C-alpha positions as CSV (number, residue, x, y, z in Angstrom):
1,X,37.9,-50.4,-59.7
2,X,37.8,-54.1,-61.2
3,X,35.7,-57.2,-60.9
4,X,37.7,-60.7,-60.8
5,X,34.9,-62.7,-60.2
6,X,30.7,-62.2,-60.2
7,X,29.7,-62.2,-56.7
8,X,32.4,-60.4,-54.8
9,X,33.3,-57.1,-54.4
10,X,35.2,-54.9,-56.6
11,X,39.2,-54.6,-56.3
12,X,40.7,-51.4,-56.5
13,X,44.2,-51.7,-58.4
14,X,46.8,-49.9,-60.1
15,X,47.2,-50.4,-63.9
16,X,49.3,-49.1,-66.5
17,X,47.2,-46.1,-68.5
18,X,45.6,-47.6,-70.9
19,X,46.3,-46.8,-75.0
20,X,44.0,-46.3,-77.8
21,X,44.4,-48.5,-80.9
22,X,43.4,-47.6,-84.4
23,X,39.4,-45.6,-84.4
24,X,39.8,-45.5,-80.6
25,X,40.5,-42.5,-78.3
26,X,41.5,-42.3,-74.7
27,X,39.5,-40.1,-71.7
28,X,40.3,-38.8,-68.6
29,X,37.4,-39.8,-66.6
30,X,35.4,-36.8,-65.1
31,X,32.6,-38.6,-63.6
32,X,31.0,-42.2,-64.2
33,X,27.0,-43.0,-63.3
34,X,26.6,-46.2,-61.3
35,X,23.8,-47.8,-63.1
36,X,21.4,-51.1,-62.1
37,X,23.2,-53.0,-64.8
38,X,26.3,-52.7,-63.3
39,X,24.9,-54.4,-59.9
40,X,23.5,-57.3,-62.4
41,X,27.1,-57.4,-63.9
42,X,28.6,-57.6,-60.4
43,X,25.7,-60.3,-59.5
44,X,26.5,-62.6,-62.5
45,X,22.7,-62.2,-64.1
46,X,24.0,-61.3,-67.6
47,X,25.7,-63.7,-69.9
48,X,28.9,-63.4,-71.9
49,X,30.8,-60.8,-69.6
50,X,34.8,-60.3,-70.1
51,X,36.3,-60.9,-66.5
52,X,38.3,-59.3,-65.0
53,X,36.1,-56.3,-66.2
54,X,36.0,-52.8,-65.0
55,X,32.3,-52.0,-64.9
56,X,30.6,-48.5,-65.9
57,X,29.0,-46.9,-69.0
58,X,28.0,-44.0,-67.8
59,X,31.0,-42.4,-68.6
60,X,31.7,-38.6,-68.8
61,X,35.7,-37.7,-69.4
62,X,37.8,-35.6,-71.7
63,X,39.7,-37.0,-74.6
64,X,43.2,-37.0,-73.8
65,X,44.9,-39.2,-76.6
66,X,43.6,-39.9,-80.1
67,X,44.6,-43.3,-81.9
68,X,45.5,-43.4,-84.9
69,X,43.1,-42.4,-87.8
70,X,40.7,-40.6,-85.2
71,X,39.4,-37.8,-87.0
72,X,35.9,-36.9,-85.6
73,X,36.7,-35.9,-82.2
74,X,39.6,-33.4,-81.0
75,X,41.6,-33.6,-78.0
76,X,40.4,-31.9,-74.6
77,X,37.1,-31.9,-75.7
78,X,34.1,-33.4,-73.2
79,X,32.5,-36.8,-74.4
80,X,30.3,-39.2,-73.0
81,X,30.4,-43.0,-73.3
82,X,27.6,-45.0,-73.0
83,X,26.5,-48.7,-73.0
84,X,26.8,-49.8,-76.4
85,X,30.8,-49.7,-77.4
86,X,30.7,-51.0,-80.7
87,X,28.6,-53.1,-83.3
88,X,29.6,-55.3,-86.0
89,X,28.0,-53.0,-88.7
90,X,27.4,-56.0,-91.0
91,X,24.8,-58.2,-89.3
92,X,21.5,-58.0,-90.5
93,X,20.0,-55.9,-87.5
94,X,23.0,-53.4,-88.1
95,X,22.1,-53.2,-91.9
96,X,18.3,-52.5,-91.0
97,X,19.7,-49.8,-88.7
98,X,18.8,-51.6,-85.6
99,X,22.3,-52.1,-84.0
100,X,20.8,-52.2,-80.5
101,X,20.1,-55.7,-81.8
102,X,23.7,-56.3,-83.1
103,X,24.7,-59.9,-83.5
104,X,28.2,-59.2,-82.2
105,X,27.8,-56.1,-80.2
106,X,30.5,-54.8,-77.6
107,X,29.1,-53.7,-74.5
108,X,31.2,-51.0,-72.1
109,X,31.9,-52.4,-68.7
110,X,30.7,-55.8,-69.8
111,X,32.9,-56.8,-72.9
112,X,35.7,-54.0,-72.8
113,X,36.6,-51.9,-69.5
114,X,34.5,-49.2,-68.3
115,X,34.5,-46.0,-66.4
116,X,35.0,-47.2,-62.9
117,X,38.8,-46.0,-63.5
118,X,40.5,-42.7,-63.9
119,X,41.0,-43.5,-68.0
120,X,38.9,-45.7,-70.3
121,X,39.4,-46.3,-73.8
122,X,36.5,-46.2,-76.3
123,X,35.7,-46.4,-79.6
124,X,35.5,-42.8,-81.0
125,X,32.6,-43.9,-83.0
126,X,30.8,-44.8,-80.2
127,X,31.4,-41.7,-78.0
128,X,29.4,-38.4,-78.2
129,X,30.1,-34.6,-77.6
130,X,28.9,-33.1,-74.7
131,X,29.7,-29.3,-75.3
132,X,26.6,-28.3,-74.0
133,X,27.0,-30.1,-70.4
134,X,29.1,-27.9,-68.1
135,X,28.8,-30.5,-65.1
136,X,30.3,-34.2,-65.9
137,X,28.3,-35.5,-62.5
138,X,25.0,-34.3,-63.5
139,X,25.4,-35.5,-67.1
140,X,27.0,-38.8,-66.3
141,X,23.5,-40.3,-65.3
142,X,22.0,-39.4,-69.2
143,X,24.9,-41.6,-70.6
144,X,21.9,-44.6,-69.7
145,X,19.5,-43.9,-67.6
146,X,18.5,-40.8,-69.5
147,X,19.3,-42.9,-73.1
148,X,17.3,-46.2,-72.4
149,X,14.5,-44.0,-70.5
150,X,14.4,-41.8,-73.6
151,X,13.9,-45.1,-75.7
152,X,11.5,-46.7,-73.5
153,X,9.4,-43.5,-73.6
154,X,9.5,-43.7,-77.6
155,X,8.2,-47.3,-77.3
156,X,5.4,-46.3,-75.1
157,X,3.9,-44.3,-78.1
158,X,2.4,-41.0,-78.3
159,X,-0.1,-41.2,-75.1
160,X,-0.7,-38.4,-72.1
161,X,-0.5,-40.7,-69.3
162,X,2.6,-42.4,-68.5
163,X,3.0,-45.0,-66.0
164,X,6.6,-45.5,-64.2
165,X,7.0,-48.1,-62.2
166,X,10.5,-47.9,-60.1
167,X,11.4,-44.1,-59.5
168,X,14.9,-44.2,-59.7
169,X,17.7,-42.9,-61.8
170,X,15.9,-43.5,-64.8
171,X,12.1,-42.2,-64.0
172,X,13.3,-39.1,-62.3
173,X,15.0,-38.2,-65.8
174,X,12.3,-39.5,-68.3
175,X,9.4,-37.7,-65.8
176,X,11.0,-34.1,-66.5
177,X,11.0,-35.2,-70.2
178,X,7.3,-36.3,-69.9
179,X,6.3,-33.1,-68.6
180,X,8.3,-31.2,-70.8
181,X,6.2,-32.5,-73.6
182,X,3.1,-32.1,-71.8
183,X,2.3,-35.8,-70.7
184,X,1.2,-36.8,-67.0
185,X,2.9,-38.8,-65.0
186,X,2.2,-41.9,-62.5
187,X,4.5,-42.8,-60.3
188,X,5.1,-46.3,-58.7
189,X,7.2,-46.9,-55.8
190,X,8.2,-49.8,-53.7
191,X,5.0,-49.9,-51.0
192,X,5.2,-47.4,-48.0
193,X,8.2,-45.4,-49.7
194,X,6.6,-41.9,-49.0
195,X,9.9,-40.3,-49.6
196,X,10.4,-41.5,-53.4
197,X,6.5,-40.6,-53.5
198,X,7.0,-37.4,-52.5
199,X,10.1,-36.9,-54.6
200,X,8.0,-38.1,-58.0
201,X,5.4,-35.5,-56.9
202,X,8.1,-32.7,-56.5
203,X,9.3,-33.4,-60.0
204,X,5.8,-32.9,-61.6
205,X,4.1,-36.1,-61.5
206,X,0.0,-36.1,-61.2
207,X,0.3,-39.0,-58.6
208,X,2.2,-41.3,-57.0
209,X,1.9,-44.4,-55.1
210,X,2.6,-47.9,-54.1
211,X,3.4,-50.7,-57.2
212,X,0.5,-52.7,-56.3
213,X,-1.9,-49.6,-56.5
214,X,-3.9,-49.1,-59.3
215,X,-3.9,-45.4,-60.6
216,X,-6.9,-42.8,-60.4
217,X,-7.3,-43.3,-64.2
218,X,-6.3,-46.3,-66.9
219,X,-3.0,-45.0,-68.2
220,X,-1.9,-44.9,-71.7
221,X,1.2,-47.1,-71.4
222,X,3.5,-47.5,-68.7
223,X,7.1,-48.1,-68.1
224,X,8.9,-50.4,-65.7
225,X,12.2,-49.7,-64.8
226,X,12.0,-51.7,-61.6
227,X,13.6,-55.6,-62.4
228,X,10.6,-56.9,-61.2
229,X,8.6,-59.6,-63.2
230,X,5.5,-59.0,-61.0
231,X,5.2,-55.9,-62.2
232,X,4.1,-56.7,-65.5
233,X,0.5,-58.3,-65.1
234,X,0.3,-54.9,-62.5
235,X,1.1,-52.8,-65.2
236,X,-1.2,-54.3,-67.6
237,X,-3.9,-54.3,-64.8
238,X,-3.3,-50.0,-64.7
239,X,-3.3,-49.4,-69.0
240,X,-6.2,-49.2,-71.0
241,X,-7.4,-51.2,-73.8
242,X,-4.8,-51.1,-76.3
243,X,-2.3,-49.6,-73.8
244,X,1.5,-50.6,-73.8
245,X,3.4,-52.0,-70.8
246,X,7.6,-51.3,-71.8
247,X,10.1,-53.2,-70.0
248,X,13.1,-50.9,-69.9
249,X,15.5,-53.1,-67.9
250,X,18.3,-55.7,-69.2
251,X,17.4,-58.1,-66.8
252,X,14.3,-58.7,-64.8
253,X,13.2,-61.7,-62.6
254,X,10.7,-64.0,-64.3
255,X,7.3,-62.6,-65.1
256,X,4.9,-64.7,-63.3
257,X,1.7,-66.5,-64.3
258,X,-1.4,-64.2,-65.1
259,X,-4.9,-64.3,-66.6
260,X,-5.1,-64.0,-70.5
261,X,-8.0,-61.1,-69.7
262,X,-5.4,-58.8,-68.5
263,X,-3.3,-58.8,-71.8
264,X,-6.7,-59.2,-74.1
265,X,-8.2,-55.8,-75.8
266,X,-5.0,-55.3,-77.8
267,X,-2.5,-54.7,-74.6
268,X,1.0,-55.1,-75.5
269,X,4.3,-55.9,-73.8
270,X,7.3,-54.6,-75.4
271,X,11.0,-54.6,-74.1
272,X,13.9,-52.4,-74.9
273,X,17.3,-53.8,-75.7
274,X,20.0,-51.4,-75.5
275,X,20.2,-48.2,-77.6
276,X,21.3,-46.8,-80.6
277,X,23.5,-44.2,-81.5
278,X,20.5,-42.3,-83.0
279,X,18.6,-42.2,-79.6
280,X,21.8,-40.9,-77.9
281,X,21.9,-37.9,-80.8
282,X,18.5,-37.4,-80.1
283,X,18.5,-37.5,-76.7
284,X,21.6,-35.6,-75.8
285,X,20.1,-32.8,-78.0
286,X,16.5,-33.0,-76.4
287,X,17.9,-32.8,-72.6
288,X,19.0,-29.4,-72.5
289,X,16.2,-28.0,-74.4
290,X,13.8,-29.9,-71.5
291,X,16.1,-28.6,-68.6
292,X,16.8,-31.8,-67.4
293,X,18.0,-32.0,-64.1
294,X,19.6,-34.9,-62.5
295,X,19.5,-35.9,-59.1
296,X,22.8,-37.3,-58.2
297,X,24.7,-38.6,-55.0
298,X,28.6,-38.5,-55.5
299,X,31.0,-41.2,-54.4
300,X,34.8,-41.0,-54.7
301,X,36.1,-44.1,-56.8
302,X,37.7,-45.9,-54.0
303,X,34.0,-46.6,-52.5
304,X,32.6,-47.7,-55.7
305,X,31.3,-50.5,-53.7
306,X,29.4,-48.5,-51.1
307,X,27.7,-47.1,-53.8
308,X,26.7,-50.0,-55.3
309,X,25.2,-51.6,-52.1
310,X,23.4,-48.3,-51.8
311,X,22.0,-48.7,-55.0
312,X,20.9,-51.9,-54.3
313,X,19.1,-51.2,-50.9
314,X,17.3,-47.7,-52.2
315,X,19.2,-45.3,-49.7
316,X,19.6,-42.5,-52.1
317,X,17.4,-40.8,-54.5
318,X,18.2,-40.3,-58.0
319,X,21.7,-41.6,-59.1
320,X,24.8,-42.3,-57.9
321,X,27.9,-41.0,-59.9
322,X,31.7,-41.9,-59.0
323,X,34.4,-39.3,-59.0
324,X,38.0,-40.0,-59.6
């Protein structure tokens, strides 16, 4: 499924199977998660999109062709391919082990074709073995929702009381990690979304309410997965002195003006930009130990536009996954 122009549906088309170049692999796609970033790409809300483009960056599949020089992966091995598809390796950020801030990155499903397809080519150095994952559908959301949730949680710090604003794919994964770590989860959903609140409680949340509500006690940190700028001052109101508000999305509506008193007392606002390969290594080792279970709604590849529409409307809990 490819995007020819932003603001229009994806087109279903047949192409020759791609061939990997030096240092690349070809992967037979078993499953690909549908991420909110895919919506931002379709809507043209991110800069630098290479059109036409095949979206999709939560890819699980089997290596079926090795490009010249690839020795780190073997044929028939299951791998995951995330958003970060390539970095330059020489800019100041890469040199400082901050490759998520690389000056010349290539993102999967944005600057190179992604996983809304039967086959995808990837840089072998940015593909991760998934030997401990038997179910490709269950594993797919871990490749972005899980990874960005993990980096957001690391930036949130060591506090016990963690608020999650927007209880979708990322929050339902990272809530399980929080509980495994012994933290208390406070879930914030759209006003009146009782189904999402009940779902959060079923995953061990201590409290669930609307995004306009205050939690029963001050939070140590809050993570915003919903791309709604108005939630920043709401979250600042909910965190304690010295607390952190972490914006976990790649795109967000404008943050409205708010009084300085909400930020005062050493509260912090942080943003998460992409992830590093080390983040992926850490999380993909942690997820099985934490017994993370993803909730998925499966769509055939031909219904990618339906999956995007259902994601936009919040018609399912957890994550949507496309299967070729």
